[in-house]
C-alpha positions in Angstrom: 21.9 -58.6 -24.0 24.7 -61.0 -25.0 23.8 -64.7 -24.7 25.9 -66.8 -22.4 29.1 -67.8 -24.1 29.0 -71.1 -22.2 26.0 -72.3 -24.2 25.9 -70.0 -27.2 25.8 -72.7 -29.8 23.3 -74.9 -28.0 20.9 -72.1 -27.0 20.7 -70.5 -30.4 17.8 -72.0 -32.4 19.5 -71.8 -35.8 17.5 -71.8 -39.1 16.4 -75.2 -40.3 15.2 -74.7 -43.9 13.5 -77.2 -46.2 15.9 -77.4 -49.2 14.9 -80.5 -51.1 16.3 -84.0 -51.2 20.0 -83.4 -51.8 22.1 -85.6 -49.5 25.3 -85.1 -47.5 27.7 -87.7 -46.3 29.6 -87.6 -43.0 32.5 -90.0 -42.7 35.7 -90.5 -40.7 37.6 -92.7 -38.3 37.3 -93.2 -34.5 40.5 -93.9 -32.7 39.3 -95.6 -29.5 35.8 -96.9 -28.9 33.7 -99.6 -27.4 31.6 -102.2 -29.2 28.2 -100.9 -29.9 29.3 -97.2 -30.0 27.6 -95.2 -32.7 27.9 -91.9 -34.5 24.8 -89.8 -34.3 23.5 -86.6 -35.9 21.0 -84.3 -34.1 19.5 -81.0 -34.9 18.3 -78.4 -32.3 14.7 -77.8 -31.6 12.9 -75.5 -29.2 14.5 -76.5 -25.9 15.1 -80.1 -27.2 17.1 -81.9 -29.9 16.0 -84.3 -32.5 18.0 -87.2 -33.7 18.1 -87.3 -37.5 20.4 -90.2 -38.1 23.1 -92.5 -36.7 25.6 -95.0 -38.0 27.6 -97.8 -36.3 31.4 -97.6 -35.9 32.9 -100.4 -37.9 35.5 -102.8 -36.5 38.3 -100.7 -38.1 37.0 -97.5 -36.5 35.5 -96.1 -39.7 32.0 -94.8 -40.1 29.8 -93.3 -42.8 26.5 -91.6 -42.6 24.6 -90.4 -45.6 21.3 -88.5 -45.1 18.9 -86.5 -47.2 19.1 -82.9 -46.2 15.6 -81.9 -45.1 16.6 -78.9 -43.2 19.7 -76.7 -43.5 21.6 -75.4 -40.5 23.6 -76.3 -37.5 23.6 -79.9 -36.3 25.6 -81.8 -33.7 27.7 -84.8 -34.9 28.5 -86.9 -31.8 30.8 -89.9 -31.3 29.0 -91.7 -28.5 29.4 -89.7 -25.4 33.0 -89.0 -25.9 33.3 -86.1 -28.4 31.0 -83.9 -30.5 31.2 -81.1 -33.0 28.7 -78.6 -34.3 28.6 -79.0 -38.1 26.8 -77.2 -40.8 24.5 -79.4 -42.8 23.4 -78.0 -46.2 25.4 -78.9 -49.3 28.9 -80.0 -48.1 30.1 -83.5 -47.5 32.3 -83.6 -44.4 35.0 -85.7 -42.9 35.4 -85.8 -39.1 37.9 -88.0 -37.2 37.2 -88.5 -33.5 39.7 -89.6 -30.8 36.8 -91.3 -29.2 37.2 -92.8 -25.7 40.0 -90.8 -24.1 43.2 -92.7 -23.1 43.9 -90.0 -20.6 43.6 -91.2 -17.0 40.5 -90.4 -15.1 38.1 -89.4 -17.9 36.0 -90.9 -20.7 35.4 -87.6 -22.6 38.3 -86.2 -24.6 39.2 -82.6 -24.3 40.9 -82.4 -27.6 39.2 -80.3 -30.3 37.5 -82.0 -33.2 38.3 -80.7 -36.7 35.8 -80.7 -39.6 37.1 -81.2 -43.1 34.5 -80.1 -45.5 34.1 -76.9 -47.3 34.0 -73.1 -46.5 30.8 -73.3 -44.6 32.2 -75.9 -42.2 35.5 -74.0 -42.0 33.3 -71.4 -40.2 32.0 -74.1 -37.9 35.6 -74.9 -37.0 35.9 -71.3 -35.8 32.6 -71.6 -34.0 33.6 -74.8 -32.2 37.0 -73.3 -31.3 35.5 -70.2 -29.8 32.9 -72.2 -27.9 35.5 -74.5 -26.4 37.8 -71.6 -25.5 35.1 -69.5 -23.9 34.0 -72.5 -21.9 37.5 -73.2 -20.6 38.1 -69.6 -19.9 34.9 -69.2 -17.9 35.7 -72.3 -15.9 39.2 -71.0 -15.2 37.8 -67.6 -14.1 35.2 -69.2 -11.8 37.8 -71.5 -10.3 40.2 -68.6 -9.7 37.7 -66.1 -8.3 35.9 -68.6 -6.1 39.2 -69.6 -4.5 39.5 -66.1 -3.1 38.0 -65.0 0.2 35.4 -62.7 -1.1 31.7 -62.3 -0.3 29.6 -64.4 -2.7 27.9 -61.4 -4.3 31.4 -59.9 -5.0 32.6 -63.2 -6.5 29.6 -63.2 -8.9 30.1 -59.6 -9.8 33.9 -60.1 -10.5 33.2 -63.2 -12.6 30.6 -61.5 -14.6 32.8 -58.5 -15.2 35.7 -60.6 -16.4 33.6 -62.8 -18.6 31.8 -59.9 -20.2 35.2 -58.3 -21.0 36.4 -61.5 -22.5 33.1 -61.7 -24.4 33.8 -58.3 -26.0 37.0 -59.8 -27.4 35.1 -62.8 -28.7 32.7 -60.4 -30.4 35.6 -58.6 -32.2 36.9 -62.0 -33.5 33.4 -63.0 -34.6 32.8 -59.7 -36.4 36.1 -60.1 -38.3 35.3 -63.7 -39.3 31.8 -62.7 -40.4 33.0 -59.7 -42.3 35.5 -61.8 -44.3 32.9 -64.6 -45.0 29.6 -62.8 -44.8 27.9 -64.4 -47.9 28.3 -67.8 -46.4 25.1 -69.0 -44.7 27.0 -70.6 -41.8 28.4 -67.3 -40.4 25.0 -67.2 -38.6 26.6 -69.7 -36.2 28.8 -66.8 -34.9 25.9 -64.5 -34.2 25.7 -65.6 -30.5 29.1 -63.9 -29.9 27.7 -60.5 -31.0 25.8 -58.0 -29.0 22.1 -58.0 -29.9 22.1 -54.2 -29.3 25.4 -52.9 -30.6 25.7 -55.3 -33.5 22.0 -55.4 -34.6 22.7 -53.3 -37.8 25.8 -55.4 -38.6 23.8 -58.6 -38.3 21.0 -57.3 -40.5 23.5 -56.3 -43.1 25.0 -59.7 -43.0 21.7 -61.4 -43.4 21.0 -59.2 -46.4 24.4 -60.2 -47.9 23.6 -63.9 -47.4 20.2 -63.5 -49.2 21.8 -61.7 -52.1 24.7 -64.1 -52.5 22.5 -67.3 -52.0 19.3 -66.8 -54.1 18.4 -70.5 -53.7 18.7 -70.5 -50.0 16.1 -69.5 -47.3 18.5 -69.8 -44.4 18.7 -66.0 -43.7 15.0 -65.4 -44.1 14.2 -68.3 -41.8 16.7 -67.1 -39.3 14.9 -63.8 -39.1 11.5 -65.4 -38.8 12.5 -67.8 -36.0 14.4 -65.1 -34.2 11.4 -62.8 -34.2 9.1 -65.7 -33.1 11.6 -66.6 -30.3 11.7 -63.0 -29.1 7.9 -62.9 -29.1 7.8 -66.0 -26.9 10.4 -64.6 -24.6 8.4 -61.4 -24.3 5.5 -63.4 -23.0 7.6 -64.2 -19.9 9.5 -61.0 -19.6 9.6 -59.1 -16.3 6.3 -57.4 -15.8 4.4 -59.8 -18.1 1.5 -61.8 -16.7 2.8 -65.2 -15.5 1.5 -67.9 -17.8 -1.0 -70.0 -15.9 0.0 -73.7 -16.0 -1.6 -76.6 -14.1 0.4 -79.2 -12.3 -0.5 -82.1 -9.9 0.1 -82.8 -6.3 1.4 -86.2 -5.0 -2.3 -87.3 -4.7 -3.1 -86.3 -8.3 -5.0 -83.1 -7.4 -4.6 -80.4 -10.1 -3.3 -77.1 -9.0 -2.7 -74.0 -11.1 -0.4 -71.1 -10.5 -3.4 -68.7 -10.7 -4.6 -70.2 -7.5 -2.0 -68.2 -5.7 -2.9 -64.8 -7.2 -3.1 -62.2 -4.5 0.1 -63.5 -2.9 3.8 -63.0 -3.6 4.7 -66.4 -5.0 8.1 -68.0 -5.1 8.2 -70.9 -7.7 11.1 -73.2 -7.7 11.4 -75.4 -10.8 13.6 -78.4 -9.9 14.2 -82.1 -10.1 15.4 -84.9 -7.8 18.4 -85.7 -10.0 19.6 -82.0 -10.1 22.4 -81.5 -7.6 22.3 -77.7 -7.6 18.5 -77.9 -7.1 19.0 -80.0 -4.0 21.7 -77.7 -2.7 19.4 -74.7 -3.0 16.6 -76.3 -1.0 18.2 -75.7 2.5 18.5 -72.0 1.5 14.9 -71.9 0.5 13.9 -73.5 3.8 15.7 -70.7 5.8 13.9 -68.0 3.7 10.6 -69.8 4.1 10.9 -69.7 7.9 11.1 -65.9 7.7 7.8 -65.7 5.7 5.8 -68.7 6.7 3.5 -66.7 9.0 2.9 -64.0 6.3 -0.3 -64.7 4.5 0.8 -62.5 1.6 3.6 -64.8 0.7 3.6 -68.4 -0.7 6.2 -70.9 -1.8 5.7 -73.6 -4.5 8.0 -76.2 -5.9 7.4 -77.8 -9.3 9.4 -80.8 -10.3 10.2 -81.8 -13.8 11.1 -85.4 -12.9 10.2 -88.0 -15.5 9.5 -90.6 -12.8 7.0 -89.9 -10.1 8.6 -92.4 -7.8 11.9 -90.5 -7.9 10.1 -87.3 -7.1 8.2 -88.8 -4.2 11.4 -90.3 -2.8 13.1 -86.9 -3.0 10.2 -85.2 -1.2 10.5 -87.6 1.7 14.2 -86.8 1.9 14.0 -83.0 1.6 10.8 -82.6 3.6 10.0 -79.2 2.1 7.1 -77.6 4.2 5.3 -75.9 1.2 3.2 -77.1 -1.7 4.8 -79.6 -4.0 3.7 -80.2 -7.6 4.8 -82.4 -10.5 4.9 -81.1 -14.1 3.6 -83.4 -16.8 5.8 -84.9 -19.5 9.1 -84.2 -17.7 8.3 -80.5 -17.7 8.8 -80.1 -21.5 5.9 -77.7 -22.0 6.7 -75.9 -18.8 10.3 -75.2 -19.9 9.1 -74.0 -23.3 6.5 -71.8 -21.8 8.7 -70.2 -19.2 11.8 -70.2 -21.5 14.3 -72.0 -19.3 16.6 -75.0 -20.0 18.5 -75.2 -16.7 17.4 -75.8 -13.2 17.0 -74.7 -10.5 14.9 -72.0 -12.1 13.4 -69.8 -9.4 11.0 -67.0 -10.1 9.1 -64.5 -8.1 5.5 -63.7 -9.1 4.0 -60.5 -7.8 0.6 -60.5 -6.0 -1.0 -59.1 -9.2 0.1 -62.2 -11.1 2.9 -60.7 -13.1 6.5 -61.9 -13.3 8.5 -59.8 -10.8 12.0 -61.5 -11.0 13.6 -64.5 -12.5 16.8 -66.6 -12.1 16.9 -66.2 -8.3 19.3 -67.9 -5.9 20.0 -67.7 -2.2 19.5 -64.3 -0.6 18.2 -62.9 -3.9 14.9 -64.8 -3.2 14.5 -63.0 0.1 15.3 -59.7 -1.5 12.7 -60.3 -4.3 10.0 -61.1 -1.7 10.6 -58.0 0.3 10.7 -55.8 -2.8 7.5 -57.4 -4.2 5.8 -56.8 -0.8 6.9 -53.2 -0.8 5.5 -52.3 -4.2 
């Protein structure tokens, strides 16, 4: 299944390989900024990012950041909260100029693309950044257009998916062409999210083989394969039909409660947070569905918050007044998100009475449908 083009670069855990103590330098100019703004470099982790360095923006707008390269791969170079670019950190010094604080009325984040001046590996990253920006804009335009039409919600979702999938096929063609022309470069792996894991599997393996042959001193391709296989194994643990991992959370009174306590019932679990607007918007829909099943002793509802502050969670509970069990995940839900493999909320799942995962990524009436289908098994 093709990964979402909206988050392709951020969701892919790219290889991070120990390559010694060579250094790379990132430098450039920022056009418009505030005192105290900084340039930062982060690298992706498993559902989180790690800051590896930062530098101040000088009075004349210049910056320079030199770091030893501990791990090779895709990183994010960010100018405060204004602009960012995915860059390839391995053996190329790079120059990136940022517009910084947008002078356009009504917004602090500039929509103008950021160009990386470096070497051939970061030329590939310019393509990756361009494709990511274009696919995001295209998706937003499609959603805006389709949702302005008077169509049933299910039809809107289906139309959006159909158009985005078709556009994704075009992106895949572009990605295959760029990779074919530059296959020995390690950074072409950044374009893998635009390919089909099924249709392009042989092509990706051939590309990785070419990278290994052309870069005998690099472990990027080998590590990509290893991390990909490990990631797939973790995802299989929470695949449809797999036993739901048993995690323990706490009630408002501090009482521990595990998911396994609900075994024997069809269980709806809503992972949410007080600060999440879409989560709060979903709660009234869940309440209506709950009313349909509240007297059915074979069905249970459960909400698990990933709030970092208990006080915020408790305040939201008072406001929302959800009539089912409420739990708080430890450590802002980091381990929960890793275990159940999600990085966006609301994340609503249905666990069958035998304790297996029945359906995931539920919203609205799909929750009711999942309950009925699970009961009918």
